[in-house]
N, C-alpha and C positions, 0 to 999 in steps of 0.2 A: 536507588531507583534509576532506571535507564529509560530514556525517551528516544524514539526513532521517528523521523520524518522522512518518508520515502516518496519521492516525486517520480511518477512513472509517465513517460511520454509515449503515447500510442500512435500507431499509424492512423491517419484521418479516417473517420467513420467506424472505428472499431471499439469505441468506448463502451457501448452497451453490451457488446459481446464479451468484452473483458470483464465488466462488472458482473455479468451473469456467472462467468467462471469463478469470480472472486466470491460471490455470495455462497457458492457451494463450499468454498474453502473456509469461510469465516468460523463455523462451529468447530472445525478441526483445530484451528489455531487457537481459538479462545479456550479450548479444553487443554491446551498444553500447560505443563507445569511452569509457573512463573509469568504467564501472560495475564496482565492486568487490564489491557485495552488493546484492541485491534480494530480500527475503524477506517473505512475508505471515505474519501470526500471528493467533491468536484467543485470547481470554482463557480461563483455566482457574482452577479453584478450588484453593486451597491446603489447605483443610480440608473436612470433610464438611458443615458448615453455616456457610458464610461469612456475615459480617455484610452484605456487599454481594455478591450473586451475580454471576457472570460475565455480561457483556452478550453475548447471542447474536446481536446485530444489529450488531456492530462487528468490523472487520478492521483490523489495524494493520500498516502497511508499514514495514519497517526497511531503510533504504538507506544505502549508502556509495558516495561518488563521489570521483574524483581531484581535481576542482576545481569551482568554481561554473560555469565554462564548460561542462563536460561535463553538469552537472545541467541547465543551461538548454537545452542541445541535446536532452536527454532529454524535457524538458517539451513540446517542439514536434515531436517525432518523429512521423512519419505513423502508426506503429502505436499510439502513445499517443493520438492524436486519434481513431483508429478505436475503440480500447478505451473511451475516455470516452463516445463515442457509443453503444456497445453496452450500457453499464451505467447510463446516465444515469437510467433509470426506476427503478433499484434504489437509487440513492444519495440519501440525505436531506441529508447534509452532509459536509464534509471539513475537517479541521484539519491543516495542514502546518507542521511545525516544522523549521527548518534550523539546523544547528550546525556549527562548525568546531573542529578540535583546539585545545585551550588550551595 
């Protein structure tokens, strides 16, 4: 089992536009061979006055794949290439972390 945590930093004020594009992508990715989970998330506060406020310019993707091969196929899928092109002006940076079951 392969786990992916992708932290996507967006230009300020573009999170909702990014999420709208991503919602259109979700069914395509979830239909890919080997995709077990593909879920976007945003930060929330645990208390009324957190020491570090939630970052409203970040989206974190939580992914689960059957194997590295299925993850690699996902990375080059035509719908992923089209998605990256459609959001490239909104994205400042991406950190992708890949893990396997221990």
